[in-house]
C-alpha positions as CSV (number, residue, x, y, z in Angstrom):
1,M,60.5,-9.3,-51.1
2,P,60.7,-13.1,-51.7
3,A,60.1,-14.1,-55.3
4,G,56.6,-15.4,-56.1
5,R,54.9,-13.8,-53.2
6,P,52.3,-11.1,-54.2
7,G,52.9,-7.6,-52.9
8,P,50.5,-5.7,-50.7
9,A,48.8,-4.0,-53.7
10,A,48.1,-7.4,-55.3
11,Q,46.7,-8.8,-52.1
12,S,44.4,-5.8,-51.7
13,A,43.2,-6.2,-55.2
14,R,42.2,-9.8,-54.6
15,R,40.2,-9.1,-51.4
16,P,36.5,-9.8,-51.7
17,P,34.1,-6.9,-52.0
18,P,33.0,-5.3,-48.7
19,L,30.1,-7.1,-46.9
20,L,28.4,-4.0,-45.6
21,P,26.2,-3.4,-48.7
22,L,25.2,-7.1,-48.6
23,L,24.2,-6.9,-44.9
24,L,22.1,-3.8,-45.6
25,L,20.2,-5.4,-48.4
26,C,17.2,-6.4,-46.3
27,V,17.1,-3.0,-44.6
28,L,17.5,-0.7,-47.6
29,G,15.9,-3.0,-50.2
30,A,17.3,-4.6,-53.4
31,P,20.1,-2.9,-55.4
32,Q,19.1,-0.4,-58.0
33,A,19.3,-0.9,-61.8
34,G,22.9,-0.6,-63.0
35,S,24.3,-2.7,-60.2
36,G,23.5,-6.0,-61.9
37,A,20.3,-6.6,-59.9
38,D,18.1,-6.3,-63.0
39,A,20.1,-9.2,-64.7
40,A,18.6,-12.0,-62.5
41,V,15.8,-12.8,-60.1
42,I,15.6,-15.0,-57.0
43,S,12.6,-17.1,-56.4
44,P,10.9,-17.2,-53.9
45,Q,11.3,-13.6,-53.1
46,D,11.5,-12.7,-49.3
47,P,10.1,-16.0,-48.0
48,T,9.0,-16.4,-44.3
49,L,9.7,-19.9,-42.8
50,L,9.5,-21.7,-39.5
51,I,12.7,-22.7,-37.8
52,G,13.7,-26.1,-39.0
53,S,12.2,-25.7,-42.4
54,S,13.9,-26.3,-45.8
55,L,14.2,-23.8,-48.6
56,Q,14.5,-24.5,-52.4
57,A,15.5,-21.2,-54.1
58,T,16.6,-20.4,-57.7
59,C,18.6,-17.6,-59.3
60,S,17.6,-17.1,-63.0
61,V,19.6,-14.8,-65.2
62,H,17.8,-12.8,-67.9
63,G,20.3,-13.0,-70.7
64,D,21.6,-9.4,-70.2
65,P,24.2,-9.1,-71.3
66,P,23.4,-11.4,-74.2
67,G,24.8,-14.9,-73.8
68,A,24.8,-14.7,-70.0
69,T,24.4,-18.0,-68.3
70,A,24.3,-19.5,-64.8
71,E,27.8,-20.8,-65.2
72,G,30.0,-19.5,-62.4
73,L,27.2,-18.1,-60.3
74,Y,27.3,-18.6,-56.5
75,W,25.3,-17.8,-53.4
76,T,26.0,-16.0,-50.1
77,L,24.0,-15.8,-46.9
78,N,24.7,-12.8,-44.7
79,G,27.9,-12.2,-46.6
80,H,29.3,-15.7,-46.2
81,R,29.7,-17.8,-49.4
82,L,27.7,-21.0,-49.3
83,P,29.4,-24.3,-50.1
84,P,29.1,-25.2,-53.8
85,E,27.6,-28.6,-53.0
86,L,24.4,-26.9,-51.9
87,S,23.9,-25.5,-55.4
88,R,23.2,-27.1,-58.8
89,M,22.4,-25.9,-62.3
90,L,18.8,-26.6,-63.4
91,N,19.5,-25.3,-66.9
92,V,21.8,-23.0,-68.7
93,S,20.3,-19.9,-67.1
94,T,19.2,-21.1,-63.6
95,L,21.1,-22.0,-60.5
96,A,19.2,-23.8,-57.7
97,L,20.0,-23.7,-53.9
98,A,18.8,-26.2,-51.3
99,L,19.0,-25.3,-47.6
100,A,17.7,-27.7,-44.9
101,N,16.9,-27.4,-41.2
102,L,17.1,-23.6,-41.1
103,N,18.1,-21.7,-37.9
104,G,16.4,-18.5,-36.8
105,S,17.3,-15.3,-38.6
106,R,20.4,-13.6,-37.2
107,Q,18.7,-10.2,-37.6
108,Q,15.0,-9.4,-37.2
109,S,15.1,-7.4,-40.5
110,G,15.8,-10.7,-42.3
111,D,18.9,-12.6,-43.5
112,N,20.5,-11.6,-46.8
113,L,20.4,-14.3,-49.5
114,V,22.3,-13.0,-52.5
115,C,23.1,-14.4,-56.0
116,H,26.5,-13.4,-57.3
117,A,28.1,-13.4,-60.8
118,R,31.5,-15.0,-61.4
119,D,33.3,-11.7,-60.7
120,G,31.5,-11.3,-57.4
121,S,29.0,-8.6,-58.4
122,I,25.5,-8.8,-57.0
123,L,22.9,-10.1,-59.5
124,A,19.9,-10.4,-57.2
125,G,19.0,-10.5,-53.5
126,S,16.2,-11.8,-51.3
127,C,15.4,-11.4,-47.6
128,L,15.0,-14.6,-45.7
129,Y,12.8,-14.6,-42.6
130,V,13.2,-17.6,-40.4
131,G,11.6,-17.7,-36.9
132,L,8.7,-18.6,-34.7
133,P,5.2,-17.2,-34.3
134,P,4.7,-15.1,-31.1
135,E,3.7,-16.8,-27.9
136,K,0.9,-15.7,-25.7
137,P,2.1,-12.7,-23.6
138,F,1.6,-13.1,-19.8
139,N,2.3,-11.6,-16.4
140,I,0.7,-8.2,-17.1
141,S,1.0,-5.8,-14.2
142,C,-0.1,-2.1,-14.1
143,W,0.1,0.8,-11.7
144,S,-0.9,4.4,-11.4
145,K,1.0,7.3,-9.7
146,N,-1.6,10.0,-9.9
147,M,-4.9,8.2,-10.5
148,K,-5.1,9.7,-14.0
149,D,-2.5,7.7,-15.8
150,L,-1.6,4.0,-16.0
151,T,1.7,2.2,-16.8
152,C,1.7,-1.5,-17.7
153,R,4.4,-4.0,-18.5
154,W,4.3,-7.7,-19.5
155,T,6.4,-10.8,-20.3
156,P,6.5,-11.6,-24.1
157,G,6.1,-15.3,-23.8
158,A,7.6,-18.5,-22.2
159,H,10.6,-18.4,-24.6
160,G,10.4,-14.8,-25.7
161,E,12.7,-14.9,-28.7
162,T,10.9,-15.3,-32.1
163,F,13.9,-14.3,-34.3
164,L,11.5,-12.0,-36.2
165,H,10.4,-8.5,-35.6
166,T,7.4,-8.9,-33.3
167,N,5.0,-6.0,-32.6
168,Y,3.3,-5.8,-29.2
169,S,0.2,-3.7,-28.7
170,L,-1.4,-2.9,-25.3
171,K,-5.2,-2.6,-25.7
172,Y,-7.7,-1.4,-23.1
173,K,-11.4,-0.5,-22.7
174,L,-14.0,0.0,-20.1
175,R,-15.3,-3.3,-19.0
176,W,-19.0,-3.0,-19.8
177,Y,-19.0,-0.4,-22.6
178,G,-16.7,1.6,-24.8
179,Q,-14.5,0.8,-27.6
180,D,-11.0,-0.7,-27.8
181,N,-8.2,1.7,-27.3
182,T,-4.5,1.3,-28.1
183,C,-1.7,2.5,-25.9
184,E,0.8,4.7,-27.7
185,E,3.8,5.4,-25.4
186,Y,5.9,2.3,-25.4
187,H,9.2,1.3,-23.7
188,T,8.6,3.7,-20.9
189,V,9.9,1.4,-18.1
190,G,11.5,-1.3,-20.1
191,P,11.3,-3.1,-23.5
192,H,7.8,-4.5,-22.9
193,S,5.9,-1.7,-21.3
194,C,3.5,1.1,-22.2
195,H,2.2,4.3,-20.5
196,I,-1.4,5.7,-20.8
197,P,-1.0,9.3,-19.7
198,K,-4.5,10.5,-19.3
199,D,-8.3,10.3,-19.9
200,L,-8.9,7.3,-17.6
201,A,-12.1,6.9,-15.6
202,L,-12.3,6.2,-11.9
203,F,-14.7,3.9,-10.0
204,T,-15.2,1.6,-13.0
205,P,-13.1,-1.4,-14.1
206,Y,-10.9,-1.6,-17.2
207,E,-10.1,-4.6,-19.3
208,I,-6.4,-4.7,-20.4
209,W,-4.7,-7.2,-22.7
210,V,-1.6,-7.4,-25.0
211,E,-1.5,-8.5,-28.6
212,A,1.6,-9.8,-30.3
213,T,2.0,-10.1,-34.1
214,N,4.8,-11.0,-36.5
215,R,5.1,-12.5,-40.0
216,L,4.2,-16.0,-38.7
217,G,1.1,-15.3,-36.7
218,S,-0.3,-13.5,-33.7
219,A,-1.2,-14.2,-30.0
220,R,-3.2,-12.5,-27.4
221,S,-2.8,-12.5,-23.6
222,D,-5.4,-13.2,-21.0
223,V,-7.5,-10.1,-20.1
224,L,-6.5,-8.3,-16.9
225,T,-9.4,-6.5,-15.1
226,L,-8.6,-3.7,-12.7
227,D,-9.8,-0.5,-11.2
228,I,-7.4,2.4,-11.2
229,L,-8.0,3.0,-7.5
230,D,-6.8,-0.5,-6.7
231,V,-3.4,-0.1,-8.4
232,V,-2.2,3.3,-7.1
233,T,1.4,3.6,-5.9
234,T,3.6,6.6,-5.1
235,D,7.2,7.8,-5.4
236,P,9.5,6.7,-2.5
237,P,9.2,8.7,0.7
238,P,11.3,11.8,0.4
239,E,13.6,13.4,3.0
240,V,14.7,10.2,4.8
241,H,16.9,11.1,7.8
242,V,18.9,8.7,9.9
243,S,20.5,9.8,13.2
244,R,21.9,8.5,16.4
245,V,19.8,8.2,19.6
246,G,21.8,10.1,22.0
247,G,24.7,8.0,23.2
248,L,22.9,4.7,22.7
249,E,25.4,2.5,20.9
250,D,23.0,-0.1,19.4
251,Q,20.2,2.2,18.0
252,L,19.5,4.6,15.2
253,S,16.5,6.9,14.6
254,V,14.8,7.0,11.2
255,R,12.5,9.7,10.1
256,W,10.9,10.5,6.8
257,V,8.1,12.6,5.1
258,S,5.0,11.1,3.5
259,P,5.0,11.2,-0.3
260,P,3.4,14.4,-1.4
261,A,1.8,13.2,-4.7
262,L,-1.3,11.9,-3.0
263,K,-1.7,14.3,-0.2
264,D,-4.9,15.7,-1.6
265,F,-6.6,12.3,-1.8
266,L,-8.2,10.2,0.9
267,F,-5.9,7.3,1.6
268,Q,-3.9,5.5,4.2
269,A,-0.2,4.5,4.0
270,K,2.0,1.9,5.5
271,Y,5.7,1.8,5.4
272,Q,8.6,-0.6,5.3
273,I,12.2,-0.1,6.3
274,R,15.2,-2.1,5.3
275,Y,18.8,-1.7,6.5
276,R,22.2,-3.3,6.1
277,V,25.7,-2.8,7.3
278,E,28.2,-1.1,5.0
279,D,30.1,-4.1,4.0
280,S,27.1,-6.4,3.4
281,V,24.6,-6.9,0.6
282,D,22.0,-8.6,2.8
283,W,19.1,-6.3,3.9
284,K,17.0,-6.8,6.9
285,V,13.3,-5.7,6.5
286,V,11.2,-4.1,9.2
287,D,7.5,-4.8,8.4
288,D,5.6,-3.5,11.4
289,V,6.2,0.2,10.9
290,S,2.4,0.7,10.2
291,N,1.5,4.3,9.2
292,Q,4.2,6.1,11.3
293,T,6.8,8.4,9.7
294,S,9.5,7.5,12.2
295,C,11.1,4.4,13.6
296,R,13.9,3.5,16.0
297,L,16.1,0.6,15.0
298,A,17.5,-1.4,17.9
299,G,19.9,-4.3,18.4
300,L,22.5,-2.8,16.1
301,K,26.2,-3.2,16.2
302,P,28.2,-0.4,17.9
303,G,30.5,1.7,15.8
304,T,29.0,0.4,12.5
305,V,27.9,2.3,9.4
306,Y,24.3,1.3,8.3
307,F,22.4,2.1,5.1
308,V,18.7,2.6,5.5
309,Q,15.9,2.8,2.9
310,V,12.1,3.4,3.2
311,R,9.2,2.6,0.9
312,C,5.4,3.4,1.0
313,N,2.3,1.5,0.2
314,P,-0.9,3.6,-0.2
315,F,-4.1,1.7,0.4
316,G,-7.8,2.4,1.1
317,I,-7.9,5.2,-1.5
318,Y,-11.6,6.3,-1.7
319,G,-12.5,3.1,0.2
320,S,-10.6,0.6,-2.0
321,K,-10.3,-2.8,-0.4
322,K,-7.1,-3.8,-2.3
323,A,-3.7,-4.1,-0.5
324,G,-2.0,-1.4,-2.6
325,I,1.3,-1.5,-4.5
326,W,4.6,-0.8,-2.8
327,S,6.7,2.1,-4.1
328,E,10.3,1.8,-5.1
329,W,12.8,2.1,-2.2
330,S,14.2,5.5,-1.3
331,H,17.8,6.3,-2.0
332,P,20.0,4.8,0.7
333,T,20.8,7.0,3.7
334,A,23.9,6.3,5.8
335,A,24.6,6.8,9.5
336,S,26.8,5.1,12.1
337,T,26.1,3.9,15.6
338,P,28.3,5.3,18.4
339,R,31.4,3.3,19.3
340,S,31.1,1.2,22.5
341,E,32.9,2.7,25.5
342,R,32.6,-0.6,27.4
343,P,35.8,-2.7,27.5
344,G,35.6,-6.0,25.7
345,P,36.6,-9.4,27.1
346,G,40.1,-9.3,28.4
347,G,40.1,-5.5,28.7
348,G,40.2,-5.4,32.4
349,A,36.4,-5.4,33.1
350,C,35.3,-6.9,36.3
351,E,32.7,-9.7,35.6
352,P,30.0,-10.1,38.4
353,R,30.6,-13.2,40.5
354,G,28.0,-16.0,40.3
355,G,27.4,-15.7,44.1
356,E,25.8,-12.2,43.7
357,P,22.0,-12.9,44.0
358,S,20.8,-10.1,41.7
359,S,23.3,-10.5,38.9
360,G,21.8,-13.6,37.3
361,P,18.1,-12.5,37.1
362,V,19.1,-9.0,35.9
363,R,21.3,-10.3,33.1
364,R,18.7,-12.8,32.0
365,E,16.0,-10.1,32.0
366,L,18.2,-7.7,30.1
367,K,19.0,-10.4,27.5
368,Q,15.3,-11.2,27.0
369,F,14.3,-7.6,26.8
370,L,17.0,-6.7,24.2
371,G,16.0,-9.8,22.2
372,W,12.4,-8.7,22.2
373,L,13.4,-5.2,21.1
374,K,15.6,-6.5,18.3
375,K,12.7,-8.6,17.0
376,H,10.2,-5.7,17.0
377,A,12.8,-3.2,15.9
378,Y,11.4,-0.4,18.1
379,C,8.7,0.7,15.7
380,S,5.7,0.9,18.0
381,N,4.7,3.4,20.7
382,L,4.3,0.4,23.1
383,S,8.0,-0.5,22.8
384,F,9.1,3.1,23.4
385,R,7.1,3.2,26.6
386,L,8.4,-0.2,27.7
387,Y,11.9,0.8,27.0
388,D,11.6,4.1,28.9
389,Q,10.1,2.2,31.9
390,W,12.8,-0.4,31.7
391,R,15.6,2.3,31.6
392,A,14.0,4.0,34.7
393,W,13.8,0.7,36.5
394,M,17.4,-0.2,35.7
395,Q,18.6,3.3,36.9
396,K,16.6,3.0,40.1
397,S,17.8,-0.5,40.7
398,H,21.4,0.5,40.1
399,K,21.1,3.5,42.4
400,T,19.4,1.4,45.2
401,R,22.1,-1.3,44.9
402,N,24.8,1.3,45.2
403,Q,23.2,2.9,48.3
404,D,22.8,-0.6,49.9
405,E,26.4,-1.4,49.2
406,G,27.4,2.0,50.7
407,I,25.4,1.4,53.9
408,L,26.8,-2.1,54.1
409,S,30.3,-0.9,53.7
410,S,29.8,1.8,56.3
411,G,28.4,-0.8,58.8
412,R,31.4,-3.0,58.2
413,R,33.8,-0.2,58.8
414,G,31.9,0.8,62.0
415,A,32.0,-2.8,63.2
416,A,35.6,-3.0,62.5
417,R,36.3,0.1,64.6
418,G,34.0,-0.9,67.5
419,P,36.4,-3.3,69.4
420,A,39.2,-0.8,69.2
421,R,37.3,1.5,71.6
């Protein structure tokens, strides 16, 4: 080992004391007697300040042991030693500290401001709370899944972060009478949410609001007025099945079961479907499903895997005029369309010649009809009937054209053989 360089033991002995006890000061409280905490006091004790404020603090020793002075004392904040130029001795027993333009506390339980003796031992500690008063909560939304409970969530404020522990309370009461009630089951669907499990009345409106409180003040949201019957939702439709439609290469059939939770209640339901191809994140939504529990998707790509989801919106419960709340989407169900058996361009297909009188109108009509089907996604009984009629017409037209071509060919062969006789 080179001369003059301290060994590992000496280096270890010179390391500062661990910071964990200091960081836990504001959580567990001030150190107990015997640790040196009774030898000094910090003033002010546990102050609460706005961000950007200044702090003037003092650490005064009590003369225990006898002859103790402020000489050699120093400050730490969250375990980091503060620059000596921020401190000055007021008298033989008091060390002052000046902090300006304070930032928000690094931990909601408070920052640890500690006064140390020359040897690094802790003489006194204080919790420093620096932050903002809560802002007015907003964007309250509520829903019920069984008409007996209610779940609500909200946004804590325009900026949200206060740097201090902020308590949010959801309050509710019957609109015209009754006392204030406080929700008790918090964080059920996120950090700012609460669930009221029972004892709610129907056919009468409730007033709901959120109160936010911390060390620097309080704020209250606007009041939301609602009737439980107007905010009912369901679980996603179960048993979603997606299958092919025979050999049709551009279609899939989707079937599902109505949500069972509200089957005993008088209500209507409408559904939405969305689907995407396997290698895409873009969903296409089908809105005009109405209250059916099946739908045929058309205009799809042949030989392609699709993911399909369904959701439900109950409305008109016991005569409610509100639009209802959409459920979550069902779990994705996958299915693939059949591969196309028609040869593509350059595959030897014989394209109709422009001189054939029927080819242009038929192709244009087919293109228009398929475009209409793709737009309406095959989710109405009318489109099913039209499609069946169109298929029958196409088959009949194709059969008639083949018969005419056969008769024409026979006539030509007969005419060709006539002169030979």
